[in-house]
C-alpha positions in Angstrom: -14.7 120.0 -17.0 -11.8 119.1 -14.8 -11.6 119.9 -11.2 -8.6 121.0 -9.3 -5.8 118.4 -8.7 -5.7 116.7 -5.3 -3.5 118.4 -2.7 0.1 117.2 -2.7 1.3 115.5 0.4 4.8 116.3 1.6 6.6 113.3 3.2 9.3 114.1 5.6 12.1 111.7 6.1 12.9 108.5 4.1 10.7 105.5 3.4 12.4 103.3 6.0 12.4 105.9 8.8 9.8 105.6 11.6 7.2 108.4 11.9 8.2 111.0 14.5 5.7 109.8 17.1 7.2 106.2 16.9 10.9 107.1 16.7 11.8 105.6 20.1 12.3 101.9 20.2 11.0 100.1 22.2 8.0 102.3 22.9 7.4 103.0 26.5 5.4 100.3 28.3 6.4 97.5 25.9 8.8 94.8 27.1 11.2 93.3 24.5 12.3 89.8 25.1 15.3 88.2 23.5 15.3 84.4 23.2 18.3 82.3 22.3 18.1 80.5 18.9 17.4 76.8 18.7 17.8 74.1 16.1 14.1 73.4 16.1 13.7 74.2 12.4 16.6 72.1 11.4 15.4 69.2 13.5 11.9 69.5 11.9 13.5 69.4 8.4 15.6 66.3 9.4 12.5 64.5 10.8 10.3 65.3 7.8 12.9 64.4 5.3 13.6 61.2 7.2 9.9 60.3 7.2 9.6 61.1 3.5 12.8 59.3 2.5 11.8 56.2 4.5 9.3 55.4 1.8 11.8 55.8 -1.0 15.0 54.6 0.5 14.7 52.6 3.7 18.1 53.0 5.4 18.0 56.8 4.9 15.0 57.0 7.2 16.9 56.2 10.3 20.0 58.2 9.3 18.0 61.4 9.2 15.4 60.7 12.0 18.0 60.1 14.7 19.6 63.5 14.4 16.1 65.0 14.2 15.1 63.4 17.4 18.3 64.4 19.2 18.2 68.0 18.0 14.4 68.1 18.7 15.0 67.0 22.3 17.6 69.6 22.9 15.4 72.3 21.4 12.4 71.2 23.6 14.6 71.3 26.7 15.7 74.8 25.9 12.2 76.1 25.1 10.8 74.5 28.3 13.2 76.5 30.4 12.0 79.8 28.8 8.2 80.3 28.8 6.9 82.0 25.7 9.8 81.0 23.4 8.7 81.3 19.8 10.2 77.9 18.8 8.3 75.8 21.3 5.8 74.4 18.8 8.4 73.7 16.2 10.6 71.9 18.6 7.7 69.7 19.9 6.6 68.9 16.3 10.1 67.9 15.3 10.4 65.7 18.3 7.1 63.9 17.7 7.7 63.4 13.9 11.2 62.1 14.7 9.9 59.5 17.2 7.2 58.5 14.7 9.8 58.0 12.0 12.0 55.9 14.3 9.0 53.9 15.4 8.0 53.2 11.8 11.6 52.2 11.0 11.7 49.7 13.9 8.4 48.3 12.8 9.7 47.9 9.2 12.8 46.1 10.5 10.7 43.8 12.6 8.5 42.9 9.6 11.6 42.4 7.5 13.0 40.0 10.2 9.7 38.1 10.3 9.8 37.6 6.5 13.4 36.4 6.8 12.4 33.9 9.5 9.5 32.6 7.5 11.7 32.2 4.5 14.4 30.3 6.5 11.7 28.0 8.0 10.3 27.3 4.5 13.7 26.3 3.2 14.4 23.6 5.9 
């Protein structure tokens, strides 16, 4: 015993077209804001790669963290001037990770200098 097949639905328009009730963009009552792009993601990548490479190859740490901090600072200043910018969090995180990486690099240089001074004192 088979029942009748389900009714067929007729789709008007293409798959990528908006339904007729939503054809107008932007819909009335909705504000659309356009924000300028920032280098926050690139700064975040530089800062993270600088931090990760600092453990593997010491000099590469500073080479990548410095551009990350500079780009992060410029992105933060741009996002501060425009409330609600979508890259605000990314820019702040890139700036913080870059400064942490630079701080760890300076700490490592200081420890390395102390070891050299101890070695020089031990030789004389």
